[in-house]
Structure formats: C-alpha cells, structure tokens
MIMI-901692 format. One line per field, with one value per residue (C-alpha): x, y, z; residue in three letters; residue number from 1. Coordinates in steps of 0.25 Angstrom, whole numbers, always signed. Layout:
<nodes>
u	c(X, ...)
v	c(Y, ...)
w	c(Z, ...)
rest	c(ALA, ...)
nr	c(NUM, ...)
</nodes>
This chain:
<nodes>
u	c(-37, -31, -23, -35, -42, -31, -30, -43, -40, -27, -37, -44, -46, -37, -24, -31, -30, -43, -38, -44, -35, -38, -29, -34, -30, -30, -22, -21, -16, -20, -11, -14, +0, +5, -5, -10, +0, +1, -17, -15, -7, -13, -25, -20, -15, -29, -44, -48, -41, -49, -42, -50, -47, -50, -43, -50, -58, -49, -40, -48, -53, -41, -37, -50, -45, -33, -37, -53, -52, -39, -46, -59, -57, -65, -68, -67, -81, -77, -71, -60, -53, -41, -44, -36, -47, -58, -53, -46, -62, -68, -60, -59, -77, -76, -66, -68, -60, -59, -44, -40, -26, -27, -14, -9, -8, +7, +8, +11, +9, +11, +5, +15, +13, -4, -3, +2, -7, -20, -14, -13, -26, -33, -28, -26, -36, -25, -13, -1, +11, +24, +25, +38, +43, +46, +55, +62, +66, +73, +57, +55, +68, +66, +52, +55, +63, +48, +45, +57, +54, +41, +44, +49, +38, +23, +26, +26, +13, +9, +4, -7, -16, -23, -37, -49, -59, -71, -60, -61, -74, -78, -68, -78, -65, -55, -53, -51, -48, -32, -18, -14, -26, -17, -15, -30, -35, -26, -30, -46, -43, -36, -48, -56, -51, -42, -28, -17, -5, +9, +16, +32, +37, +23, +30, +24, +29, +24, +32, +35, +30, +35, +45, +38, +25, +35, +40, +25, +21, +31, +24, +10, +18, +22, +8, +3, +9, +0, -8, +4, +11, +20, +26, +22, +28, +41, +42, +39, +51, +62, +67, +68, +75, +85, +89, +92, +100, +106, +112, +120, +127, +127, +130, +120, +110, +117, +117, +100, +100, +107, +96, +85, +91, +93, +78, +75, +82, +76, +63, +68, +72, +59, +51, +61, +60, +72, +66, +58, +68, +82, +93, +94, +79, +83, +92, +84, +77, +85, +80, +63, +66, +71, +59, +49, +56, +51, +36, +33, +33, +26, +14, +16, +12, +2, -7, -6, -11, -23, -19, -9, -13, -21, -25, -36, -36, -29, -28, -28, -27, -16, -25, -35, -28, -32, -37, -47, -51, -52, -62, -70, -72, -76, -87, -90, -86, -80, -71, -72)
v	c(+110, +96, +100, +105, +92, +82, +89, +86, +73, +70, +78, +70, +66, +52, +58, +49, +52, +52, +41, +27, +18, +2, -8, -19, -31, -48, -59, -73, -71, -59, -47, -42, -43, -36, -27, -22, -16, -7, -5, +1, +11, +13, +14, +28, +35, +31, +34, +23, +10, -1, -14, -21, -37, -46, -58, -72, -71, -78, -67, -56, -62, -60, -46, -41, -44, -39, -26, -23, -11, -7, -4, -7, -20, -24, -35, -32, -28, -33, -40, -38, -45, -39, -38, -27, -17, -22, -19, -5, -4, -9, +0, +14, +11, +9, +21, +32, +42, +47, +46, +30, +26, +8, +1, -13, -21, -18, -4, +4, +20, +30, +41, +52, +43, +43, +58, +62, +53, +58, +71, +67, +62, +75, +79, +66, +53, +42, +45, +32, +34, +27, +14, +9, -5, -6, -16, -19, -32, -36, -38, -23, -17, -24, -19, -5, -4, -5, +10, +14, +13, +18, +30, +35, +37, +39, +30, +16, +10, +8, -2, +11, +20, +34, +38, +44, +36, +45, +46, +29, +25, +35, +32, +17, +12, +4, -9, -21, -30, -26, -31, -17, -9, +2, +7, +3, +12, +24, +24, +23, +35, +43, +40, +45, +56, +57, +62, +54, +56, +48, +55, +48, +53, +46, +33, +20, +11, -3, -18, -28, -41, -54, -59, -69, -59, -50, -59, -63, -50, -47, -52, -45, -33, -33, -36, -24, -16, -22, -8, +2, -5, +4, +1, -13, -13, -4, -18, -28, -22, -23, -39, -38, -25, -30, -43, -31, -22, -34, -40, -26, -31, -31, -18, -12, -21, -13, -1, -2, -8, +3, +12, +5, +7, +26, +23, +17, +26, +38, +30, +31, +44, +50, +54, +55, +38, +40, +38, +24, +18, +14, +17, +5, +1, +7, -5, -15, -7, -19, -30, -25, -20, -35, -41, -32, -37, -53, -49, -39, -52, -60, -50, -51, -67, -64, -54, -66, -76, -67, -55, -58, -68, -61, -72, -81, -74, -64, -49, -45, -30, -22, -11, -3, +8, +22, +23, +13, +19, +33, +29, +23, +33, +42, +30, +29, +15, +14, +3, -3)
w	c(+31, +29, +40, +48, +44, +49, +60, +64, +60, +70, +81, +87, +103, +103, +93, +80, +68, +58, +52, +45, +45, +37, +36, +28, +33, +29, +37, +38, +52, +63, +62, +77, +80, +68, +69, +82, +88, +76, +73, +89, +88, +75, +83, +92, +80, +69, +72, +65, +63, +53, +51, +42, +44, +30, +39, +42, +53, +62, +60, +58, +74, +78, +74, +79, +94, +93, +87, +94, +97, +89, +75, +67, +63, +51, +39, +26, +21, +7, -1, -14, -19, -14, +3, +7, -3, +7, +19, +14, +10, +22, +30, +23, +24, +36, +41, +50, +44, +29, +31, +29, +30, +24, +26, +26, +36, +39, +38, +50, +52, +59, +67, +56, +45, +48, +52, +37, +31, +37, +29, +18, +18, +23, +5, -1, -6, -4, +2, +0, +9, +7, +15, +21, +27, +42, +46, +33, +32, +17, +9, +15, +10, -4, -4, +1, -14, -21, -10, -14, -30, -28, -22, -36, -41, -34, -21, -16, -13, +0, +11, +14, +9, +15, +7, +12, +14, +7, -7, -7, -4, -15, -25, -22, -15, -24, -31, -21, -36, -38, -28, -30, -19, -15, -27, -31, -19, -24, -39, -35, -25, -37, -46, -38, -37, -26, -19, -17, -10, -8, +1, -1, +12, +21, +25, +33, +37, +33, +38, +28, +24, +30, +17, +13, +13, +2, -6, -9, -12, -25, -34, -29, -29, -42, -49, -43, -53, -63, -59, -65, -77, -81, -67, -70, -84, -77, -67, -78, -87, -74, -77, -93, -88, -78, -86, -99, -90, -81, -95, -98, -86, -70, -70, -76, -68, -56, -61, -61, -47, -45, -51, -43, -33, -34, -36, -27, -14, -24, -18, -5, -3, -12, +0, +12, +11, +15, +31, +30, +17, +22, +13, +10, +2, -9, -11, -11, -27, -36, -28, -29, -44, -45, -39, -47, -59, -59, -50, -60, -69, -60, -60, -74, -74, -63, -69, -83, -70, -66, -56, -44, -31, -22, -9, -17, -30, -41, -42, -56, -57, -46, -48, -58, -66, -61, -76, -73, -58, -66, -72, -65, -55, -66, -69, -56, -53, -38, -38, -25)
rest	c(MET, ILE, ASN, GLY, SER, LEU, ASN, HIS, ALA, MET, SER, GLY, SER, ASP, HIS, ARG, LEU, ALA, VAL, SER, TYR, VAL, LEU, PRO, ILE, ALA, ALA, ARG, THR, SER, GLN, ALA, ARG, PRO, LEU, SER, GLY, TYR, LEU, ARG, ARG, LEU, GLY, ARG, ILE, VAL, ASP, ASP, VAL, ILE, VAL, VAL, ASP, GLY, SER, PRO, GLN, GLU, THR, PHE, ASP, ALA, HIS, ALA, LEU, ALA, TRP, SER, GLY, LEU, VAL, ARG, HIS, LEU, ARG, PRO, ALA, THR, LYS, THR, THR, ASN, GLY, LYS, VAL, ALA, GLY, VAL, MET, THR, GLY, VAL, HIS, ALA, ALA, ARG, HIS, ASP, GLU, VAL, ILE, VAL, ALA, ASP, ASP, ASP, VAL, ARG, TYR, ARG, ARG, THR, GLU, LEU, VAL, ARG, MET, LEU, ALA, LEU, LEU, GLN, SER, HIS, ASP, VAL, VAL, ARG, PRO, GLN, ASN, PHE, PHE, HIS, PRO, LEU, PRO, TRP, HIS, ALA, ARG, TRP, ASP, THR, ALA, ARG, THR, LEU, LEU, ASN, ARG, LEU, GLY, ASP, GLY, ASP, TRP, PRO, GLY, THR, LEU, GLY, VAL, ARG, ARG, SER, MET, LEU, LEU, ALA, ALA, GLY, GLY, TYR, SER, GLY, GLU, VAL, LEU, PHE, GLU, ASN, LEU, GLU, LEU, VAL, ARG, THR, MET, ARG, ALA, ALA, GLY, GLY, ARG, GLU, ALA, VAL, PRO, LEU, ASP, LEU, PHE, VAL, ALA, ARG, ARG, PRO, PRO, ASP, SER, GLY, HIS, PHE, LEU, SER, GLN, ARG, PRO, ARG, GLN, ALA, TYR, ASP, GLU, TRP, ALA, ARG, PRO, VAL, ARG, PHE, ALA, ALA, GLN, LEU, ALA, LEU, LEU, PRO, ALA, GLY, ILE, LEU, ILE, GLY, ARG, HIS, GLY, PRO, GLY, TRP, LEU, LEU, ALA, ALA, MET, ALA, GLY, THR, ILE, VAL, ALA, ALA, GLU, ILE, GLY, ARG, ARG, LYS, GLY, GLY, GLY, GLN, ALA, VAL, PHE, PRO, PRO, SER, SER, ALA, LEU, TRP, ALA, PRO, ALA, TRP, LEU, ALA, GLU, ARG, ALA, VAL, THR, SER, TRP, MET, ALA, LEU, GLY, MET, ARG, LEU, LEU, GLY, GLY, VAL, ARG, TYR, ARG, ASP, THR, ARG, LEU, ARG, TYR, ALA, ALA, THR, PRO, GLN, ARG, VAL, LEU, ALA, ALA, GLU, THR, GLU, ARG, GLY, VAL, HIS, PRO, GLY)
nr	c(1, 2, 3, 4, 5, 6, 7, 8, 9, 10, 11, 12, 13, 14, 15, 16, 17, 18, 19, 20, 21, 22, 23, 24, 25, 26, 27, 28, 29, 30, 31, 32, 33, 34, 35, 36, 37, 38, 39, 40, 41, 42, 43, 44, 45, 46, 47, 48, 49, 50, 51, 52, 53, 54, 55, 56, 57, 58, 59, 60, 61, 62, 63, 64, 65, 66, 67, 68, 69, 70, 71, 72, 73, 74, 75, 76, 77, 78, 79, 80, 81, 82, 83, 84, 85, 86, 87, 88, 89, 90, 91, 92, 93, 94, 95, 96, 97, 98, 99, 100, 101, 102, 103, 104, 105, 106, 107, 108, 109, 110, 111, 112, 113, 114, 115, 116, 117, 118, 119, 120, 121, 122, 123, 124, 125, 126, 127, 128, 129, 130, 131, 132, 133, 134, 135, 136, 137, 138, 139, 140, 141, 142, 143, 144, 145, 146, 147, 148, 149, 150, 151, 152, 153, 154, 155, 156, 157, 158, 159, 160, 161, 162, 163, 164, 165, 166, 167, 168, 169, 170, 171, 172, 173, 174, 175, 176, 177, 178, 179, 180, 181, 182, 183, 184, 185, 186, 187, 188, 189, 190, 191, 192, 193, 194, 195, 196, 197, 198, 199, 200, 201, 202, 203, 204, 205, 206, 207, 208, 209, 210, 211, 212, 213, 214, 215, 216, 217, 218, 219, 220, 221, 222, 223, 224, 225, 226, 227, 228, 229, 230, 231, 232, 233, 234, 235, 236, 237, 238, 239, 240, 241, 242, 243, 244, 245, 246, 247, 248, 249, 250, 251, 252, 253, 254, 255, 256, 257, 258, 259, 260, 261, 262, 263, 264, 265, 266, 267, 268, 269, 270, 271, 272, 273, 274, 275, 276, 277, 278, 279, 280, 281, 282, 283, 284, 285, 286, 287, 288, 289, 290, 291, 292, 293, 294, 295, 296, 297, 298, 299, 300, 301, 302, 303, 304, 305, 306, 307, 308, 309, 310, 311, 312, 313, 314, 315, 316, 317, 318, 319, 320, 321, 322, 323, 324, 325, 326, 327, 328, 329, 330, 331, 332, 333, 334, 335, 336)
</nodes>
C-alpha cells in the first residue's frame, strides 16, 4: 500500500514529486543570488515550493522579483519570538500536500533524497535526516565532529525535517517561544502520537556559514542543550574533567583525546557515514569537545541572565520537556 501511494505521488504528468517544500527565511540583504539556482532546480523536482519570507520590505520585494514564477512567496501569517516557527507554520498551513519538507536556506536536497524523504513520510509523521557540510572550510570540519559524536546516540539534529501536515495541524502546531525549534517540533509530534524516523543513512548537503557566523553560533548551540538536562550536565562536566585529567600528566590527556577520536570515528562509520564524512573528520573531535567544555559554562551564565540573546530579545527556554507536552496533549492544550 505504501509503495502504491508513493508511486501515485510520483506519477504526475510532469514527473514532479507530490510534496510541499517549505523554506522559511528572514534576511537583511537579498538572498536571490545564493538561492535562485537552487529554487529553480527544486521547482523542476517538487510540485509545491513555498518560501515564507520575514525579511524587511526592501529585501522581501527583491526576493519577490527574483523568484516570481519559481515559488509561492509568502509573508509569515503570525509572529512568534522565534521567528522561524511562524515561517514554518505559515508554510505548513499553505501547503498543498500532506507530506511537507521543511528546510533552512542553507540545505541543498537532490532528487534522490527528496524521493527517500517522501517514501519515509508514507509510514512516519516526522523524519529527521542527517546533514553534512559541503564544501568543508576549517570551521565546517570542526562542526562536523559534533555531528559524528551525535550519531553515536539518536542521530544529529539537521536543518531540515519531513513532517505530515495533518498530524502537525492536529497537534495545534508547536511553540515559537523556544530556541531549539526542531526539537520542539519533533517532541510535539511525538506527544501527539506521531511516529518518528531517524534514517542515519539519509544524508542531505548543507552549505556552511561564514567563519564569523560560525563563531557567533557557538554559545547558542551550547544553550540548546538546556533542553536535554542530562547531556547538558555531562557537557558542564567536561571542563573540570579535562583539568583533572591534565593534572595526571600529558599522557592521560592524550589518551582521552584519542578516545574521543575513536568515538567520533564510530559515529562516522555508523549508517554508512564514511560516504559523506571524510576520514579526517574524527580528528576534530577533541577541538569540538574543548569548545563545548567552555561554551556550556557560558550557556549556564546566559540562563542566569535571563536566556540567550535572540535578535532583539532573549529566549529563556531551549525546548519544552517531553513530559510537559504529553500532559498538555492529554488536557487538549495546543502549543501553537
């Protein structure tokens, strides 16, 4: 039945996939140059491409001119503290298909990956693929170590998700008052009874940010872990543990570094990751852990100051606990 549904979804007269692709954006300057080629390619593959644009008016107008005829170009219908959530929900409400792919503006799908996402959405309500950076400047290699270590557990958190529109709307949407919005969306779907797929062998390319933006993201990414207290506590322990190990001599420290490299290499090989992550990726694991050892304490300080800076405000909460969302669902309280 699933195969039949998928074949039907792919058998239109123009061979485009019966899926809606939602791209939320909010940019100070025009993104027509980096995005127009990709949107043009998407339009040849996907039936319904929606750009929800929260940019200032001048930039919005430039995008409207550049993308006329390529996409449906919309303004966010609502406002949320985390503006991306308003963009996502506007796109989901406007989507023509029940199968929806939400992706940041740096994500680059190919047809093969879109077909796989569509197939998984026939039997799941939310799909979390895995991103890899292409190209690979130094800071992308550094951040790839985070991806590899996350793949040891329940997978990395990418800049794209697949969702079933009907399930997300039935759940009432998801909160726009948290920082880690992808985790919030997935937790909301789980609380509503949704089935999640995390295909560790489904890789989607992502363009790396410039080095300045990368550096500015470090404390914010550490703050995300407030949503997972056990992980956050473990990351807070990295700094004192590193100091303690270092006091035993450089040999102990080198052994600990070697252990993190081995762990990252296991994550690289899991799910066939060696196809997209180069062999040198695991060597960056000690550097990333050293970064997180420091930025976790910065994230602790930010919480004491009222939250992490987000545009012109602060976000105190990284995500709503799963148990709270489950309880709200039982009471019929909708987060969106």
